[in-house]
C-alpha positions as CSV (number, residue, x, y, z in Angstrom):
1,X,0.1,-0.1,0.2
2,X,2.8,2.2,0.8
3,X,4.5,1.6,-2.5
4,X,1.5,2.3,-4.6
5,X,1.0,5.6,-2.9
6,X,4.6,6.3,-3.5
7,X,4.3,5.4,-7.2
8,X,1.0,7.5,-7.5
9,X,2.5,10.4,-5.7
10,X,5.8,10.3,-7.4
11,X,5.5,8.6,-10.6
12,X,2.2,9.8,-11.9
13,X,3.2,13.7,-12.0
14,X,6.0,12.9,-14.2
15,X,3.8,11.2,-16.7
16,X,1.4,14.0,-17.1
17,X,3.5,15.8,-19.5
18,X,3.8,12.7,-21.7
19,X,0.0,12.2,-21.8
20,X,-0.5,15.9,-22.5
21,X,1.7,15.4,-25.7
22,X,-0.2,12.4,-26.8
23,X,-3.4,14.3,-26.3
24,X,-2.1,17.2,-28.4
25,X,-0.8,14.7,-31.2
26,X,-4.4,13.0,-31.4
27,X,-6.0,16.5,-31.5
28,X,-3.5,17.4,-34.4
29,X,-4.5,14.1,-36.3
30,X,-8.2,14.8,-35.9
31,X,-7.6,18.4,-37.1
32,X,-6.0,17.3,-40.3
33,X,-8.7,14.9,-40.8
34,X,-6.3,12.1,-41.3
35,X,-7.3,9.1,-39.2
36,X,-4.5,6.9,-40.0
37,X,-2.1,9.4,-38.9
38,X,-4.1,10.1,-35.9
39,X,-4.3,6.3,-34.9
40,X,-0.5,5.9,-36.0
41,X,0.4,8.6,-33.8
42,X,-1.9,7.9,-31.0
43,X,-0.8,4.1,-31.1
44,X,3.0,5.2,-31.2
45,X,2.4,7.6,-28.3
46,X,0.5,5.0,-26.3
47,X,3.1,2.3,-26.8
48,X,5.8,4.9,-25.9
49,X,3.9,5.8,-22.8
50,X,3.5,2.4,-21.9
51,X,7.2,1.6,-22.4
52,X,8.2,4.9,-20.5
53,X,5.6,3.9,-17.9
54,X,6.9,0.4,-17.6
55,X,10.7,1.6,-17.6
56,X,9.9,4.5,-15.2
57,X,7.8,2.0,-12.9
58,X,10.5,-0.4,-12.9
59,X,13.4,2.1,-12.0
60,X,11.0,3.7,-9.4
61,X,10.3,0.4,-7.8
62,X,13.9,-0.6,-7.7
63,X,14.8,2.9,-6.1
64,X,12.0,2.5,-3.7
65,X,13.1,-1.0,-2.7
66,X,16.6,0.4,-2.3
67,X,15.4,3.2,-0.2
68,X,13.3,0.9,2.0
69,X,16.4,-1.3,2.5
70,X,18.5,1.6,3.5
71,X,15.8,2.8,6.0
72,X,15.5,-0.8,7.4
73,X,19.1,-0.8,8.4
74,X,18.8,2.4,9.9
75,X,15.6,1.3,11.9
76,X,17.6,-1.6,13.2
77,X,19.9,0.8,14.8
78,X,22.6,1.6,12.2
79,X,22.5,5.4,12.2
80,X,26.1,5.4,10.7
81,X,24.8,4.8,7.1
82,X,23.5,7.3,4.5
83,X,21.3,6.8,1.5
84,X,23.3,7.0,-1.9
85,X,21.1,9.8,-3.3
86,X,22.7,9.2,-6.8
87,X,21.2,5.6,-7.1
88,X,17.7,6.5,-6.5
89,X,17.0,8.7,-9.6
90,X,13.9,10.8,-8.9
91,X,14.1,10.1,-5.1
92,X,17.4,11.8,-5.1
93,X,15.9,15.2,-3.5
94,X,14.2,12.8,-0.8
95,X,17.3,11.0,-0.3
96,X,19.2,14.1,0.2
97,X,16.5,15.6,2.5
98,X,16.6,12.1,4.4
99,X,20.3,12.2,4.7
100,X,20.1,15.6,6.3
101,X,17.5,14.5,8.4
102,X,19.7,11.5,9.7
103,X,22.5,13.7,10.2
104,X,20.6,16.0,12.6
105,X,19.3,12.8,14.2
106,X,22.7,11.3,14.6
107,X,23.9,14.7,15.9
108,X,20.9,14.7,18.2
109,X,21.6,11.3,19.5
110,X,25.4,11.8,20.1
111,X,24.4,15.0,22.1
112,X,22.0,12.9,24.1
113,X,24.6,10.2,24.4
114,X,27.3,12.8,25.7
115,X,24.8,14.3,27.8
116,X,24.0,10.9,29.4
117,X,27.7,10.2,30.1
118,X,27.9,13.8,31.7
119,X,24.8,13.1,33.7
120,X,26.2,9.8,34.9
121,X,29.7,11.6,35.7
122,X,27.9,14.3,37.4
123,X,25.6,12.1,39.3
124,X,28.4,9.9,40.3
125,X,30.4,13.2,41.4
126,X,27.2,14.5,43.3
127,X,26.8,11.0,45.0
128,X,30.8,11.1,46.1
129,X,30.4,14.6,47.3
130,X,27.1,13.8,49.1
131,X,28.9,10.6,50.6
132,X,31.8,13.0,51.7
133,X,29.3,15.7,52.7
134,X,27.3,13.1,54.7
135,X,30.4,11.7,56.3
136,X,31.6,15.1,57.2
137,X,28.1,16.0,58.5
138,X,27.9,13.0,60.6
139,X,31.4,13.8,61.9
140,X,30.3,17.4,62.6
141,X,27.1,16.0,64.3
142,X,29.3,13.7,66.5
143,X,31.6,16.5,67.2
144,X,28.8,19.1,68.1
145,X,27.5,16.3,70.3
146,X,30.9,15.9,71.7
147,X,31.1,19.7,72.1
148,X,27.5,19.9,73.7
149,X,28.5,17.2,76.1
150,X,31.8,18.8,76.6
151,X,30.2,22.3,77.2
152,X,27.8,20.7,79.7
153,X,30.5,19.0,81.7
154,X,32.5,22.1,81.4
155,X,29.6,24.1,82.8
156,X,29.3,21.5,85.6
157,X,32.9,21.6,86.1
158,X,33.1,25.5,86.3
159,X,30.2,25.3,88.9
160,X,32.4,22.8,90.7
161,X,35.3,25.1,90.2
162,X,33.4,28.0,92.0
163,X,32.7,25.7,94.8
164,X,36.3,24.8,95.0
165,X,37.5,28.2,94.8
166,X,35.1,29.1,97.8
167,X,36.7,26.2,99.5
168,X,40.2,27.4,98.7
169,X,39.1,31.1,99.9
170,X,38.3,29.3,103.2
171,X,41.7,27.5,103.2
172,X,43.3,30.9,102.2
173,X,41.8,32.6,105.4
174,X,42.6,29.6,107.5
175,X,46.3,29.8,106.0
176,X,46.2,33.6,106.9
177,X,45.0,32.7,110.4
178,X,47.8,30.2,110.8
179,X,50.3,32.6,109.3
180,X,49.3,35.0,112.1
181,X,49.8,32.1,114.7
182,X,53.1,31.2,113.1
183,X,54.3,34.8,113.3
184,X,53.6,34.7,117.0
185,X,55.2,31.4,117.6
186,X,58.1,32.6,115.5
187,X,58.6,35.7,117.5
188,X,58.4,33.5,120.8
189,X,60.9,31.0,119.4
190,X,63.1,34.0,118.4
191,X,62.9,35.1,122.1
192,X,63.6,31.7,123.2
193,X,66.5,31.3,121.0
194,X,68.0,34.6,122.3
195,X,67.5,33.1,125.8
196,X,69.1,29.9,124.5
197,X,72.1,31.9,123.2
198,X,72.5,33.8,126.5
199,X,72.3,30.3,128.4
200,X,74.9,28.8,125.9
201,X,77.1,31.9,126.5
202,X,77.0,31.4,130.3
203,X,77.5,27.8,130.0
204,X,80.5,28.4,127.7
205,X,82.0,30.8,130.4
206,X,81.2,28.2,133.1
207,X,82.7,25.2,131.0
208,X,85.7,27.5,130.5
209,X,86.0,28.0,134.3
210,X,85.6,24.2,134.9
211,X,88.2,23.4,132.5
212,X,90.8,26.0,133.9
213,X,89.8,24.7,137.2
214,X,90.4,21.0,136.3
215,X,93.6,22.0,134.9
216,X,94.6,23.5,138.3
217,X,93.4,20.4,140.1
218,X,95.3,18.3,137.6
219,X,98.5,20.4,138.3
220,X,98.2,20.1,141.9
221,X,97.4,16.2,141.6
222,X,100.6,16.0,139.6
223,X,102.5,17.9,142.3
224,X,101.0,15.7,145.0
225,X,102.2,12.7,143.0
226,X,105.7,14.0,142.6
227,X,105.7,14.9,146.4
228,X,104.6,11.4,147.4
229,X,107.5,10.0,145.2
230,X,109.8,12.4,147.1
231,X,108.2,11.2,150.4
232,X,109.0,7.6,149.2
233,X,112.6,8.3,148.7
234,X,112.8,9.7,152.3
235,X,111.1,6.9,153.7
236,X,113.4,4.6,151.9
237,X,116.3,6.5,153.4
238,X,114.7,6.0,156.9
239,X,114.2,2.3,156.3
240,X,117.9,2.0,155.4
241,X,118.9,4.0,158.4
242,X,116.5,1.8,160.8
243,X,118.0,-1.4,159.4
244,X,121.5,0.0,160.0
245,X,120.5,1.1,163.6
246,X,119.0,-2.3,164.2
247,X,122.3,-3.9,162.9
248,X,124.3,-1.6,165.4
249,X,121.9,-2.2,168.3
250,X,122.4,-5.9,167.9
251,X,126.1,-5.3,167.5
252,X,125.9,-3.3,170.8
253,X,124.1,-5.8,172.7
254,X,126.6,-8.5,171.6
255,X,129.5,-6.4,172.8
256,X,127.5,-5.5,176.1
257,X,126.9,-9.4,176.9
258,X,130.7,-9.8,176.3
259,X,131.4,-7.1,178.8
260,X,129.4,-8.7,181.5
261,X,128.4,-6.6,184.4
262,X,130.0,-3.7,183.2
263,X,128.0,-3.7,179.8
264,X,124.5,-4.2,181.2
265,X,123.7,-0.5,181.0
266,X,124.8,-0.3,177.6
267,X,123.0,-3.4,176.6
268,X,119.6,-1.8,177.9
269,X,120.5,1.3,175.8
270,X,121.1,-0.9,172.7
271,X,117.9,-2.9,173.3
272,X,116.1,0.4,173.4
273,X,117.8,1.5,170.3
274,X,116.8,-1.9,168.7
275,X,113.3,-1.4,169.7
276,X,113.3,2.1,168.4
277,X,114.8,0.8,165.0
278,X,112.0,-1.8,164.7
279,X,109.5,0.8,165.4
280,X,111.0,2.9,162.8
281,X,111.0,-0.1,160.4
282,X,107.3,-0.6,161.1
283,X,106.5,3.0,160.7
284,X,108.3,3.1,157.5
285,X,106.2,0.1,156.3
286,X,103.1,1.7,157.2
287,X,104.4,5.0,155.6
288,X,105.1,2.8,152.6
289,X,101.6,1.2,152.6
290,X,100.2,4.8,153.0
291,X,102.2,6.2,150.4
292,X,101.5,3.3,148.0
293,X,97.8,3.9,148.6
294,X,98.2,7.8,148.2
295,X,100.2,7.0,144.9
296,X,97.3,4.8,143.7
297,X,94.6,7.2,144.6
298,X,96.7,10.0,142.9
299,X,97.1,7.9,139.9
300,X,93.3,7.4,140.0
301,X,92.9,11.1,140.4
302,X,95.2,11.8,137.2
303,X,93.2,9.3,135.1
304,X,89.9,11.0,136.4
305,X,91.4,14.3,135.7
306,X,92.4,13.1,132.2
307,X,88.7,11.8,131.7
308,X,87.6,15.2,133.2
309,X,89.8,17.0,130.7
310,X,88.3,15.1,127.9
311,X,84.9,15.7,128.9
312,X,85.4,19.3,129.4
313,X,87.0,19.5,126.0
314,X,83.9,17.7,124.6
315,X,81.6,19.9,126.6
316,X,83.3,22.9,125.3
317,X,83.0,21.5,121.6
318,X,79.3,20.5,122.4
319,X,78.8,24.2,123.7
320,X,80.3,25.4,120.5
321,X,78.0,23.2,118.4
322,X,75.1,24.3,120.6
323,X,76.0,27.9,120.1
324,X,76.3,27.2,116.3
325,X,72.9,25.5,116.3
326,X,71.2,28.5,118.0
327,X,73.1,30.8,115.8
328,X,71.7,28.7,112.6
329,X,68.2,28.5,114.2
330,X,68.5,32.5,114.7
331,X,69.5,32.5,110.8
332,X,66.7,30.1,110.0
333,X,64.2,32.1,112.1
334,X,65.2,35.1,110.3
335,X,65.0,33.4,106.9
336,X,61.6,31.8,107.9
337,X,60.2,35.2,108.8
338,X,61.2,36.5,105.4
339,X,59.6,33.5,103.7
340,X,56.5,34.1,106.0
341,X,56.3,37.6,104.9
342,X,56.4,36.4,101.2
343,X,53.8,34.0,102.1
344,X,51.8,36.8,103.6
345,X,52.1,38.8,100.4
346,X,51.0,35.7,98.5
347,X,48.1,35.1,100.4
348,X,47.1,38.8,100.2
349,X,47.4,38.5,96.3
350,X,45.5,35.1,96.3
351,X,42.7,36.9,98.3
352,X,42.7,39.6,95.6
353,X,43.0,37.2,92.7
354,X,40.2,34.8,94.2
355,X,37.4,37.2,93.5
356,X,38.8,37.6,89.8
357,X,39.0,33.8,89.3
358,X,35.5,33.2,90.8
359,X,34.1,35.8,88.3
360,X,36.1,34.3,85.4
361,X,34.9,30.8,86.4
362,X,31.2,32.1,86.7
363,X,31.7,33.6,83.1
364,X,33.1,30.4,81.8
365,X,30.1,28.5,83.3
366,X,27.8,30.9,81.6
367,X,29.5,30.7,78.2
368,X,29.8,26.9,78.6
369,X,25.9,26.8,78.9
370,X,25.4,29.1,76.0
371,X,27.8,27.0,74.2
372,X,26.0,23.8,75.0
373,X,22.5,25.4,73.8
374,X,24.3,26.6,70.6
375,X,25.8,23.1,70.1
376,X,22.5,21.4,70.4
377,X,20.9,23.7,68.0
378,X,23.8,23.1,65.5
379,X,23.6,19.4,66.2
380,X,19.9,19.8,65.4
381,X,20.5,21.8,62.3
382,X,23.4,19.3,61.1
383,X,20.9,16.4,61.5
384,X,18.4,18.1,59.3
385,X,21.2,19.0,56.8
386,X,22.2,15.3,56.9
387,X,18.7,14.2,56.0
388,X,18.7,16.6,53.1
389,X,22.1,15.3,52.1
390,X,20.6,11.7,52.2
391,X,17.6,12.8,50.1
392,X,20.2,14.3,47.6
393,X,22.1,11.1,47.5
394,X,19.0,9.2,47.0
395,X,18.1,11.6,44.1
396,X,21.6,11.5,42.6
397,X,21.2,7.6,42.6
398,X,17.8,7.7,40.9
399,X,19.2,10.1,38.2
400,X,22.2,7.9,37.8
401,X,20.0,4.9,37.4
402,X,18.0,6.7,34.7
403,X,21.0,8.0,33.0
404,X,22.5,4.7,32.9
405,X,19.2,3.3,31.4
406,X,19.5,6.0,28.8
407,X,22.9,5.1,28.2
408,X,22.2,1.5,27.5
409,X,19.5,2.6,25.2
410,X,21.9,4.7,23.2
411,X,24.3,1.6,22.9
412,X,22.0,0.2,20.4
413,X,22.4,3.0,18.1
414,X,25.7,2.8,15.7
415,X,26.5,6.3,14.9
416,X,30.1,5.9,13.7
């Protein structure tokens, strides 16, 4: 049906001039009155007309079939082909227009193909960006939650800090009172230390006197020991004299006995001398015992004096150390007093700074509460933006899916 319409629409108009010529020939034959010529011309024209019709119909049908073949390959998706207009004869103008139309269609399909690729790349980029933004927003949301929690904790800690500062102020007051008591005790210790220094000075003097007295006693004991030694020498001489006297008395008694009656008086004297010599010997023995005892006691006294000398020396050393200790205590007290004064200045400054610290902590507490509220608001906004980003991601995925479907449809068209 389409072919007949094509022949009637394209072929018949081309035969109209030929029919017009045949008609004119017939009219000319009738005009001259020669029917033979009329029929001859008419028959010739009809035959020529038929031949032309058949020939034209054949070539036209062939061109139409070729044209349909080209169109069929294009309909199957091969948009790279073009119709050879030179082979289609009278259909050449239509083929040229068709080729121009196909060129426009190829350009349009290529543009849509490139557009679908751009859409896929853009949707992938949007999806990646949305994913990054989603991850970032989640991190921001977590961070804001942490900030909000941290701000709340900071506000609580700031309040605790105010309480701690108040307790610190109480401790500062307690330290200040303790400082006053320490100052009083330091003054009293300083007075006692001065008394101790005076006592040590007196003790040093007494120790010096004791040492000097001990030296004198030691000197006397040494002299006494030497005197006892001298007395021992004298006693030894007396013993010798007593022995000699005893021998002389014995000899005198012997001589008196030899003298008989004449020597009786001398014998009595000799006996008395002997007795006196014995008494002298006994006395010298007792003196020796006494001198030995005195010597031993003097030795003990010397040893005791040596010990006393060492003790006195040690006592002097201890007194000197005690004096140095008291002096060190005095220096330490002076140093402590200076440090206590520094502590007093620090306490005064702490009392001054305490008010500022309290105000600063209260300000921090207020700012922390505001930060917590703002962080919660930002967290809520972030959650809303996160939901929006999720919607964008979903839309981007849908758009990417549609673009991929469009890309798959374009793949069946061969444009090159």
